[in-house]
LOSE-513768 format. One record per atom (N, C-alpha, C, O): x, y, z. Coordinates in steps of 0.2 Angstrom, whole numbers, padded with zeros to 4 digits, always signed. Example, Ala and Ser with C-alpha at 12.3 -4.5 7.8 and 13.67 -1.06 7.14 Angstrom:
! residues 2
+0066-0028+0039/+0062-0022+0039/+0066-0016+0039/+0071-0017+0042/+0064-0011+0035/+0068-0005+0036/+0064+0000+0039/+0067+0006+0040/
This chain:
! residues 283
+0342+0357+0134/+0343+0358+0127/+0347+0353+0124/+0353+0352+0126/+0345+0350+0118/+0349+0345+0115/+0352+0348+0109/+0349+0351+0105/+0359+0346+0108/+0363+0349+0103/+0363+0343+0097/+0363+0337+0098/+0362+0346+0091/+0363+0342+0085/+0369+0343+0082/+0370+0349+0079/+0374+0339+0082/+0381+0340+0080/+0382+0336+0073/+0380+0330+0073/+0384+0340+0068/+0385+0336+0061/+0392+0338+0059/+0395+0343+0061/+0394+0334+0054/+0401+0335+0051/+0400+0340+0045/+0406+0342+0043/+0394+0341+0043/+0394+0346+0037/+0386+0348+0037/+0382+0344+0038/+0385+0355+0037/+0379+0358+0037/+0378+0363+0031/+0382+0367+0030/+0373+0362+0027/+0372+0367+0022/+0364+0369+0023/+0360+0365+0024/+0363+0376+0022/+0357+0379+0022/+0354+0378+0015/+0356+0381+0010/+0348+0374+0014/+0345+0373+0008/+0340+0379+0006/+0339+0381+0001/+0337+0381+0012/+0331+0386+0011/+0330+0390+0017/+0331+0387+0023/+0328+0396+0017/+0327+0401+0022/+0321+0405+0021/+0321+0409+0016/+0316+0404+0025/+0309+0408+0023/+0307+0411+0029/+0306+0408+0035/+0305+0418+0029/+0302+0421+0035/+0294+0420+0034/+0291+0421+0030/+0292+0417+0040/+0285+0415+0040/+0281+0420+0044/+0275+0419+0044/+0284+0424+0048/+0280+0429+0052/+0285+0434+0054/+0291+0433+0056/+0282+0440+0054/+0286+0446+0057/+0282+0450+0062/+0276+0452+0060/+0284+0450+0068/+0280+0454+0073/+0279+0461+0072/+0283+0465+0070/+0273+0463+0072/+0270+0470+0070/+0273+0475+0075/+0274+0481+0073/+0275+0473+0081/+0277+0478+0086/+0285+0478+0086/+0287+0484+0086/+0288+0473+0087/+0295+0473+0088/+0299+0471+0081/+0305+0473+0081/+0296+0469+0076/+0299+0467+0070/+0303+0461+0070/+0306+0459+0065/+0302+0457+0076/+0306+0451+0077/+0303+0446+0072/+0297+0446+0070/+0307+0442+0069/+0305+0437+0063/+0305+0430+0066/+0309+0428+0070/+0301+0426+0063/+0300+0419+0064/+0302+0416+0057/+0299+0417+0052/+0307+0412+0057/+0310+0409+0051/+0309+0401+0050/+0309+0398+0055/+0308+0399+0044/+0308+0392+0043/+0315+0390+0039/+0316+0393+0033/+0319+0386+0042/+0326+0385+0039/+0326+0378+0038/+0325+0373+0042/+0328+0376+0031/+0329+0369+0029/+0336+0368+0028/+0340+0371+0024/+0339+0363+0031/+0346+0361+0031/+0347+0354+0028/+0343+0350+0028/+0353+0353+0025/+0355+0346+0023/+0361+0345+0028/+0366+0349+0028/+0360+0340+0032/+0365+0338+0037/+0368+0332+0035/+0365+0327+0034/+0375+0332+0036/+0378+0325+0034/+0383+0323+0040/+0386+0328+0043/+0383+0317+0042/+0387+0314+0047/+0391+0308+0044/+0388+0305+0039/+0397+0307+0046/+0401+0302+0043/+0399+0295+0045/+0397+0294+0051/+0398+0291+0041/+0396+0284+0042/+0401+0280+0045/+0407+0280+0043/+0399+0277+0051/+0404+0272+0054/+0403+0265+0052/+0398+0262+0054/+0408+0262+0049/+0408+0256+0046/+0413+0251+0049/+0419+0253+0051/+0411+0245+0051/+0416+0240+0055/+0419+0236+0049/+0416+0234+0045/+0426+0235+0051/+0430+0231+0046/+0428+0223+0048/+0426+0222+0054/+0430+0219+0044/+0429+0211+0046/+0433+0209+0052/+0430+0206+0056/+0439+0212+0053/+0443+0210+0059/+0440+0213+0065/+0439+0210+0071/+0437+0219+0065/+0434+0222+0071/+0427+0219+0072/+0426+0218+0078/+0424+0216+0067/+0418+0213+0069/+0419+0206+0072/+0415+0204+0076/+0425+0203+0071/+0426+0196+0074/+0430+0197+0080/+0430+0192+0084/+0432+0203+0082/+0436+0204+0088/+0431+0202+0094/+0426+0204+0095/+0434+0198+0099/+0431+0196+0105/+0425+0190+0104/+0422+0189+0109/+0425+0188+0098/+0420+0183+0097/+0423+0176+0097/+0428+0175+0094/+0419+0171+0099/+0422+0164+0099/+0420+0161+0092/+0414+0161+0090/+0425+0159+0088/+0423+0157+0081/+0419+0151+0081/+0415+0150+0076/+0419+0147+0086/+0414+0141+0086/+0407+0143+0086/+0403+0139+0084/+0405+0148+0089/+0398+0150+0089/+0396+0155+0084/+0390+0158+0084/+0400+0156+0079/+0399+0161+0074/+0398+0158+0067/+0402+0153+0065/+0393+0160+0063/+0392+0158+0056/+0394+0163+0051/+0391+0169+0052/+0398+0162+0046/+0399+0167+0041/+0393+0166+0036/+0392+0161+0034/+0390+0172+0035/+0384+0172+0030/+0384+0177+0025/+0387+0183+0026/+0381+0176+0019/+0380+0180+0014/+0373+0180+0012/+0371+0174+0011/+0370+0185+0011/+0363+0185+0008/+0363+0184+0001/+0366+0187-0003/+0359+0179-0001/+0359+0177-0008/+0355+0181-0013/+0356+0181-0019/+0351+0186-0010/+0348+0191-0014/+0352+0197-0015/+0352+0200-0020/+0354+0200-0009/+0357+0206-0009/+0365+0206-0010/+0368+0211-0012/+0368+0200-0008/+0375+0199-0008/+0378+0202-0002/+0385+0203-0002/+0375+0205+0003/+0377+0208+0009/+0380+0202+0013/+0378+0196+0013/+0385+0204+0018/+0388+0200+0022/+0386+0201+0029/+0384+0206+0031/+0386+0195+0033/+0384+0196+0041/+0388+0191+0044/+0389+0185+0042/+0390+0192+0051/+0392+0187+0056/+0385+0185+0060/+0382+0190+0062/+0384+0179+0060/+0378+0176+0064/+0380+0173+0070/+0384+0168+0070/+0378+0176+0076/+0380+0174+0082/+0374+0170+0085/+0368+0172+0085/+0375+0163+0086/+0369+0159+0088/+0369+0158+0096/+0373+0161+0099/+0363+0155+0097/+0362+0153+0105/+0359+0159+0109/+0359+0158+0115/+0356+0164+0106/+0353+0169+0109/+0345+0168+0110/+0342+0163+0107/+0342+0172+0114/+0334+0172+0114/+0332+0179+0114/+0335+0184+0115/+0325+0179+0112/+0322+0186+0112/+0315+0184+0113/+0313+0178+0115/+0310+0189+0113/+0303+0188+0115/+0299+0189+0108/+0301+0193+0104/+0293+0186+0108/+0289+0187+0102/+0283+0192+0104/+0284+0195+0109/+0278+0192+0100/+0273+0197+0101/+0269+0196+0108/+0266+0200+0111/+0270+0190+0110/+0266+0188+0116/+0271+0187+0122/+0269+0185+0128/+0277+0190+0122/+0282+0190+0127/+0284+0183+0129/+0287+0182+0134/+0284+0179+0124/+0287+0172+0125/+0294+0172+0123/+0296+0175+0118/+0298+0168+0127/+0305+0168+0125/+0306+0163+0119/+0303+0157+0119/+0309+0165+0114/+0310+0161+0108/+0318+0161+0106/+0321+0166+0107/+0320+0156+0102/+0327+0156+0100/+0329+0162+0095/+0324+0163+0091/+0335+0164+0096/+0336+0170+0091/+0344+0170+0089/+0348+0166+0092/+0345+0174+0085/+0352+0175+0083/+0354+0183+0082/+0349+0187+0082/+0360+0184+0083/+0362+0191+0082/+0366+0192+0075/+0370+0188+0074/+0363+0197+0071/+0367+0198+0065/+0371+0204+0065/+0369+0210+0067/+0378+0203+0064/+0383+0208+0065/+0384+0210+0058/+0387+0207+0054/+0382+0217+0056/+0383+0219+0049/+0389+0225+0049/+0391+0227+0055/+0391+0227+0044/+0396+0233+0044/+0394+0239+0047/+0398+0242+0050/+0387+0240+0047/+0385+0247+0050/+0381+0246+0057/+0380+0250+0060/+0378+0240+0058/+0373+0239+0063/+0373+0232+0066/+0376+0227+0062/+0370+0231+0071/+0369+0224+0074/+0362+0224+0076/+0359+0228+0079/+0359+0218+0074/+0351+0217+0075/+0350+0210+0078/+0354+0205+0077/+0345+0209+0081/+0342+0202+0084/+0337+0200+0079/+0332+0204+0078/+0337+0194+0077/+0331+0191+0073/+0330+0184+0076/+0334+0181+0079/+0323+0182+0076/+0321+0176+0078/+0325+0170+0074/+0326+0171+0068/+0326+0165+0077/+0330+0159+0073/+0326+0157+0068/+0328+0156+0062/+0319+0156+0069/+0315+0154+0063/+0315+0159+0057/+0315+0157+0052/+0314+0166+0059/+0314+0171+0054/+0321+0171+0050/+0321+0172+0044/+0326+0170+0054/+0333+0169+0050/+0333+0163+0046/+0336+0164+0040/+0331+0157+0048/+0331+0151+0044/+0327+0152+0038/+0329+0148+0033/+0322+0156+0038/+0317+0157+0032/+0320+0162+0028/+0316+0164+0023/+0325+0166+0029/+0327+0171+0025/+0332+0169+0020/+0333+0163+0019/+0335+0174+0017/+0340+0173+0011/+0347+0172+0014/+0351+0172+0009/+0348+0173+0020/+0355+0172+0023/+0357+0165+0022/+0353+0160+0024/+0363+0164+0019/+0366+0157+0018/+0373+0157+0021/+0377+0161+0020/+0375+0151+0024/+0381+0150+0027/+0386+0150+0021/+0385+0147+0016/+0392+0152+0023/+0398+0152+0017/+0404+0152+0021/+0405+0152+0027/+0410+0151+0017/+0416+0151+0020/+0419+0158+0022/+0416+0163+0019/+0424+0158+0026/+0427+0165+0028/+0429+0169+0022/+0428+0175+0022/+0432+0166+0017/+0435+0170+0012/+0429+0174+0008/+0430+0179+0006/+0424+0170+0006/+0418+0173+0003/+0415+0178+0007/+0413+0183+0004/+0415+0177+0014/+0411+0182+0018/+0415+0188+0018/+0413+0194+0018/+0422+0187+0019/+0426+0193+0019/+0426+0197+0012/+0426+0204+0013/+0426+0194+0007/+0425+0197+0000/+0419+0201+0000/+0419+0207-0002/+0413+0198+0002/+0407+0202+0002/+0406+0207+0007/+0404+0213+0005/+0409+0207+0013/+0410+0212+0018/+0414+0218+0015/+0411+0224+0015/+0420+0216+0013/+0424+0222+0010/+0421+0225+0004/+0421+0232+0003/+0417+0222+0000/+0414+0225-0006/+0408+0230-0003/+0407+0235-0006/+0404+0228+0002/+0399+0232+0004/+0402+0238+0008/+0399+0244+0007/+0407+0238+0011/+0411+0243+0014/+0413+0248+0009/+0412+0254+0009/+0416+0245+0004/+0419+0249-0002/+0414+0253-0006/+0415+0259-0008/+0408+0250-0006/+0402+0253-0010/+0398+0258-0006/+0394+0261-0009/+0399+0258+0001/+0394+0262+0005/+0396+0269+0004/+0401+0271+0003/+0390+0273+0004/+0391+0280+0005/+0395+0282+0011/+0392+0280+0016/+0400+0286+0011/+0404+0288+0017/+0400+0293+0021/+0402+0294+0027/+0394+0295+0019/+0390+0300+0023/+0383+0298+0024/+0380+0294+0020/+0380+0300+0030/+0373+0299+0031/+0370+0306+0030/+0372+0310+0034/+0366+0306+0025/+0363+0313+0024/+0355+0313+0025/+0352+0308+0024/+0353+0318+0028/+0346+0319+0030/+0344+0327+0030/+0349+0331+0031/+0338+0328+0029/+0336+0335+0029/+0332+0336+0035/+0329+0332+0038/+0334+0342+0038/+0331+0345+0044/+0328+0351+0043/+0330+0355+0039/+0322+0352+0047/+0319+0359+0046/+0318+0362+0053/+0316+0358+0058/+0321+0368+0054/+0321+0371+0061/+0317+0377+0060/+0317+0382+0056/+0312+0378+0065/+0308+0384+0066/+0312+0389+0071/+0312+0387+0077/+0315+0394+0068/+0319+0398+0072/+0317+0405+0073/+0312+0408+0069/+0319+0409+0078/+0317+0416+0079/+0312+0416+0085/+0312+0413+0090/+0307+0421+0084/+0302+0422+0088/+0297+0416+0088/+0293+0416+0083/+0296+0412+0093/+0292+0406+0092/+0286+0406+0096/+0281+0403+0094/+0286+0410+0101/+0280+0410+0106/+0273+0412+0102/+0268+0408+0103/+0273+0416+0097/+0266+0418+0094/+0264+0412+0090/+0258+0411+0089/+0268+0407+0088/+0266+0402+0083/+0267+0395+0087/+0266+0390+0084/+0268+0395+0093/+0269+0389+0097/+0264+0384+0096/+0265+0378+0096/+0258+0387+0097/+0252+0382+0097/+0251+0379+0090/+0247+0374+0089/+0254+0382+0085/+0253+0379+0078/+0259+0374+0076/+0258+0370+0071/+0264+0373+0081/+0269+0368+0080/+0267+0361+0082/+0262+0361+0086/+0270+0356+0080/+0268+0349+0082/+0268+0348+0090/+0272+0351+0093/+0263+0344+0092/+0263+0343+0099/+0269+0339+0102/+0271+0339+0108/+0272+0334+0098/+0277+0330+0100/+0284+0333+0098/+0285+0338+0094/+0289+0332+0102/+0296+0334+0101/+0296+0342+0102/+0298+0346+0098/+0293+0344+0108/+0292+0351+0109/+0299+0355+0112/+0299+0361+0113/+0304+0351+0113/+0310+0354+0116/+0314+0358+0110/+0313+0357+0104/+0317+0363+0113/+0321+0368+0108/+0328+0364+0107/+0331+0362+0111/+0330+0364+0100/+0336+0361+0099/+0341+0366+0096/+0339+0371+0094/+0348+0364+0097/+0353+0369+0094/+0357+0365+0089/+0360+0359+0091/+0357+0367+0083/+0361+0364+0077/+0368+0367+0077/+0368+0373+0077/+0373+0363+0077/+0380+0365+0077/+0383+0363+0071/+0383+0357+0069/+0387+0368+0067/+0391+0366+0061/+0398+0366+0063/+0400+0369+0068/+0402+0363+0060/+0409+0362+0061/+0413+0369+0061/+0418+0370+0065/+0410+0374+0057/+0414+0380+0057/+0412+0385+0062/+0414+0391+0062/+0408+0383+0067/+0406+0387+0073/+0399+0390+0072/+0397+0393+0077/+0396+0389+0067/+0389+0392+0066/+0384+0389+0071/+0385+0383+0072/+0379+0392+0073/+0374+0389+0078/+0367+0392+0076/+0366+0397+0074/+0362+0387+0076/+0355+0389+0075/+0351+0386+0080/+0352+0380+0082/+0346+0390+0083/+0342+0388+0089/+0335+0388+0087/+0333+0393+0083/+0331+0383+0088/+0324+0383+0087/+0321+0376+0088/+0323+0372+0091/+0314+0376+0085/+0311+0369+0086/+0312+0365+0080/+0311+0368+0074/+0314+0359+0081/+0315+0354+0075/+0308+0351+0073/+0305+0348+0078/+0306+0351+0067/+0300+0348+0065/+0302+0344+0059/+0307+0345+0055/+0298+0339+0057/+0299+0334+0052/+0297+0338+0045/+0293+0342+0045/+0301+0337+0040/+0299+0341+0033/+0292+0340+0031/+0289+0344+0028/+0289+0334+0033/+0282+0333+0031/+0277+0337+0035/+0271+0337+0033/+0280+0340+0040/+0275+0344+0044/+0275+0351+0042/+0271+0355+0044/+0279+0353+0037/+0280+0360+0035/+0273+0362+0031/+0271+0368+0033/+0270+0358+0027/+0264+0361+0024/+0258+0362+0029/+0255+0367+0028/+0258+0358+0034/+0252+0359+0039/+0254+0366+0042/+0249+0369+0044/+0260+0367+0044/+0262+0373+0047/+0260+0379+0043/+0258+0384+0046/+0262+0379+0037/+0261+0385+0032/+0253+0386+0031/+0251+0392+0031/+0249+0380+0031/+0242+0381+0031/+0239+0384+0037/+0235+0389+0037/+0242+0382+0043/+0240+0385+0049/+0241+0392+0050/+0238+0396+0053/+0247+0394+0047/+0249+0401+0048/+0246+0406+0042/+0247+0412+0042/+0242+0403+0038/+0239+0406+0032/+0243+0408+0027/+0242+0413+0023/+0249+0405+0026/+0254+0406+0021/+0252+0402+0014/+0255+0404+0009/+0248+0397+0015/+0246+0393+0009/+0240+0390+0010/+0238+0389+0016/+0236+0388+0005/+0230+0384+0006/+0232+0377+0005/+0238+0375+0003/+0228+0372+0007/+0229+0365+0007/+0232+0362+0000/+0236+0359+0000/+0228+0365-0005/+0230+0362-0012/+0237+0364-0014/+0241+0359-0016/+0239+0370-0012/+0246+0372-0014/+0251+0369-0009/+0257+0367-0011/+0249+0368-0003/+0254+0366+0002/+0256+0359+0001/+0261+0356+0002/+0251+0355-0002/+0252+0348-0003/+0252+0346-0010/+0249+0341-0012/+0255+0350-0014/+0256+0349-0021/+0262+0345-0023/+0262+0343-0029/+0267+0344-0019/+0273+0341-0021/+0272+0333-0020/+0271+0331-0014/+0272+0329-0025/+0271+0322-0025/+0276+0318-0021/+0274+0313-0017/+0282+0320-0020/+0287+0317-0016/+0285+0318-0009/+0286+0313-0005/+0283+0324-0007/+0282+0325+0000/+0275+0322+0002/+0275+0319+0007/+0270+0322-0003/+0264+0318-0001/+0265+0311-0001/+0262+0307+0004/+0269+0308-0005/+0270+0301-0005/+0273+0299+0002/+0271+0294+0005/+0278+0303+0005/+0281+0301+0011/+0276+0302+0017/+0276+0298+0022/+0272+0307+0016/+0267+0309+0021/+0262+0303+0022/+0260+0301+0027/+0260+0300+0016/+0255+0294+0016/+0259+0288+0018/+0257+0284+0023/+0264+0286+0015/+0268+0279+0016/+0271+0279+0022/+0271+0274+0026/+0275+0284+0024/+0279+0284+0030/+0275+0286+0037/+0276+0284+0042/+0271+0292+0036/+0268+0295+0042/+0261+0292+0043/+0258+0293+0048/+0258+0289+0038/+0252+0286+0039/+0246+0291+0038/+0240+0289+0040/+0247+0297+0035/+0242+0302+0035/+0237+0300+0029/+0239+0296+0024/+0231+0303+0029/+0227+0302+0023/+0225+0309+0021/+0224+0313+0025/+0224+0309+0014/+0223+0316+0011/+0216+0315+0008/+0214+0311+0004/+0211+0320+0010/+0205+0321+0007/+0206+0325+0000/+0208+0331+0001/+0204+0322-0005/+0204+0326-0012/+0197+0329-0014/+0192+0327-0011/+0197+0333-0019/+0191+0336-0021/+0187+0330-0024/+0190+0325-0026/+0180+0330-0024/+0176+0325-0026/+0175+0320-0021/+0172+0315-0023/+0177+0321-0015/+0176+0316-0010/+0180+0310-0010/+0179+0304-0007/+0186+0310-0013/+0191+0305-0014/+0196+0305-0008/+0197+0311-0005/+0199+0300-0007/+0204+0299-0002/+0210+0296-0004/+0210+0291-0008/+0216+0298-0002/+0222+0295-0003/+0225+0292+0003/+0225+0296+0008/+0226+0286+0004/+0228+0283+0010/+0233+0277+0008/+0233+0275+0003/+0237+0275+0013/+0241+0269+0012/+0237+0263+0014/+0233+0262+0018/+0239+0258+0010/+0236+0251+0011/+0241+0246+0010/+0245+0246+0006/+0241+0241+0014/+0246+0235+0014/+0243+0230+0010/+0238+0227+0012/+0247+0228+0004/+0244+0223+0000/+0251+0219-0002/+0256+0221-0004/+0250+0212-0001/+0256+0208-0002/+0262+0210+0002/+0267+0210-0001/+0261+0212+0008/+0266+0214+0013/+0270+0220+0010/+0276+0222+0012/+0267+0224+0006/+0270+0231+0004/+0265+0236+0004/+0259+0235+0003/+0267+0242+0006/+0263+0248+0007/+0262+0251+0000/+0266+0252-0004/+0256+0252-0001/+0254+0256-0008/+0250+0262-0006/+0247+0263+0000/+0249+0266-0011/+0245+0272-0011/+0238+0270-0014/+0238+0270-0020/+0233+0270-0010/+0226+0268-0013/+0222+0275-0014/+0222+0279-0010/+0218+0275-0019/+0213+0280-0020/+0206+0277-0018/+0203+0273-0021/+0203+0279-0012/+0197+0277-0010/+0191+0281-0013/+0192+0287-0013/+0186+0278-0015/+0181+0281-0018/+0181+0282-0025/+0177+0286-0028/+0186+0279-0029/+0187+0280-0036/+0183+0275-0040/+0185+0274-0046/+0179+0271-0037/+0176+0265-0041/+0172+0267-0048/+0173+0264-0053/+0169+0273-0047/+0165+0275-0053/+0169+0279-0058/+0167+0281-0063/+0176+0281-0056/+0180+0285-0060/+0187+0281-0062/+0192+0284-0063/+0186+0274-0062/+0192+0270-0063/+0196+0272-0070/+0202+0272-0070/+0192+0273-0075/+0195+0275-0082/+0198+0281-0082/+0204+0282-0085/+0196+0286-0078/+0200+0293-0077/+0206+0292-0074/+0211+0295-0076/+0206+0288-0069/+0213+0287-0065/+0218+0282-0069/+0224+0283-0069/+0215+0278-0073/+0219+0273-0077/+0222+0278-0083/+0228+0276-0085/+0219+0283-0085/+0222+0287-0090/+0227+0291-0088/+0232+0293-0091/+0228+0292-0081/+0233+0296-0078/+0239+0291-0076/+0244+0294-0074/+0238+0285-0077/+0243+0280-0075/+0242+0276-0069/+0247+0272-0067/+0236+0277-0066/+0235+0272-0060/+0233+0265-0062/+0232+0264-0068/+0233+0261-0058/+0231+0254-0060/+0225+0251-0055/+0225+0253-0049/+0222+0246-0057/+0216+0243-0053/+0218+0236-0052/+0220+0232-0057/+0217+0234-0046/+0217+0227-0044/+0211+0224-0041/+0208+0228-0037/+0209+0218-0042/+0203+0216-0039/+0205+0211-0033/+0208+0206-0034/+0203+0214-0027/+0205+0211-0021/+0199+0209-0017/+0195+0213-0016/+0198+0203-0015/+0192+0200-0012/+0186+0202-0016/+0181+0205-0013/+0186+0201-0023/+0180+0203-0027/+0179+0210-0028/+0174+0212-0030/+0183+0214-0025/+0182+0222-0025/+0187+0225-0029/+0193+0224-0028/+0185+0229-0035/+0191+0233-0038/+0193+0239-0034/+0189+0242-0031/+0200+0239-0033/+0203+0244-0030/+0208+0248-0034/+0212+0245-0038/+0208+0255-0033/+0213+0259-0037/+0219+0261-0033/+0218+0263-0028/+0225+0260-0037/+0231+0262-0033/+0235+0267-0038/+0235+0266-0044/+0239+0271-0034/+0244+0275-0038/+0251+0272-0037/+0253+0270-0032/+0254+0271-0043/+0261+0268-0043/+0266+0272-0038/+0267+0278-0040/+0268+0269-0033/+0273+0272-0029/+0279+0275-0032/+0281+0280-0030/+0282+0271-0037/+0288+0273-0040/+0287+0278-0045/+0292+0280-0048/+0281+0280-0047/+0280+0285-0052/+0277+0292-0049/+0271+0292-0049/+0282+0296-0048/+0279+0303-0045/+0275+0307-0049/+0271+0310-0047/+0276+0306-0056/+0272+0310-0060/+0265+0308-0060/+0260+0312-0062/+0263+0302-0059/+0256+0300-0059/+0253+0303-0053/+0247+0305-0053/+0256+0303-0047/+0253+0306-0041/+0253+0313-0042/+0248+0316-0040/+0257+0316-0045/+0257+0324-0047/+0251+0325-0051/+0247+0330-0050/+0249+0321-0056/+0243+0321-0060/+0237+0321-0056/+0232+0324-0057/+0237+0316-0052/+0231+0315-0048/+0230+0321-0043/+0224+0323-0042/+0235+0324-0040/+0234+0329-0036/+0232+0336-0040/+0229+0340-0037/+0234+0336-0046/+0232+0342-0050/+0225+0341-0052/+0221+0347-0052/+0223+0335-0054/+0216+0335-0056/+0211+0335-0050/+0205+0337-0051/+0213+0332-0044/+0208+0332-0038/+0212+0335-0033/+0215+0331-0029/+0213+0341-0032/+0217+0345-0027/+0215+0343-0020/+0209+0341-0018/+0220+0342-0016/+0219+0340-0008/+0215+0346-0005/+0215+0352-0006/+0210+0343-0001/+0206+0348+0003/+0207+0348+0010/+0207+0353+0013/+0210+0343+0013/+0211+0342+0020/+0216+0336+0021/+0216+0332+0017/+0219+0336+0027/+0224+0331+0029/+0222+0328+0036/+0220+0332+0040/+0221+0321+0036/+0220+0318+0042/+0226+0314+0044/+0228+0309+0041/+0229+0317+0050/+0235+0313+0052/+0234+0306+0055/+0228+0305+0056/+0239+0302+0055/+0238+0295+0058/+0236+0296+0065/+0239+0300+0069/+0231+0292+0067/+0229+0292+0074/+0235+0289+0078/+0239+0285+0076/+0236+0293+0084/+0241+0291+0089/+0240+0284+0092/+0244+0282+0096/
């Protein structure tokens, strides 16, 4: 059993999704906000143990972020070939990047004073907490086990600093609507009516939603950015435009997209063409 330990735990919602007819035992859906303290490295800690001759002080010209660049490394490309690489040491993480990718990026060499100023500014402005939402299915699990996701089937225990404990199956918040539909607690249209949830489901999980009228919402990569595309909307472009969607001609073909940053537009689309089914991303 794996423990989830947090510095701060708050219960956002608690819902009984099943009550056993014989024993009265309940199955609950618990939604938590979990916070852990962010661990940030100081400039001196980042420099500790490094040879100054092999290190470049860098600041990103677009974001203003700071990094220490360690040169002389190698990594592998998509074909498993060794290529030159660098290590980027940031206040919160360390990453490896190809030398070519680094040279083509917005990182620029600078003096130590400017680097320290940018590093200290980033640390000062950083949120001291890492916050995430967790959903735990707790209580009597066996009767609904087959309706839970196939991946991540282990039981987890969430621990709060004040000694409280919760035991159950951890699921992604985006999997909650499918579970409610499977348990008969909601229909597809109501379960997938939240535009923020649907946006994450499409853009992050790669799922596709079948809407009324034979339309589909799916993610599409255009100009290296993920968008929400309405497939099958060619004959109704004016209706979608009236709701705030936009059309682009790509490879001589008009395509309709929902603006990712405008949740109200996606909400209007879901209200006019309610979801009928969900197709998860293929494994």
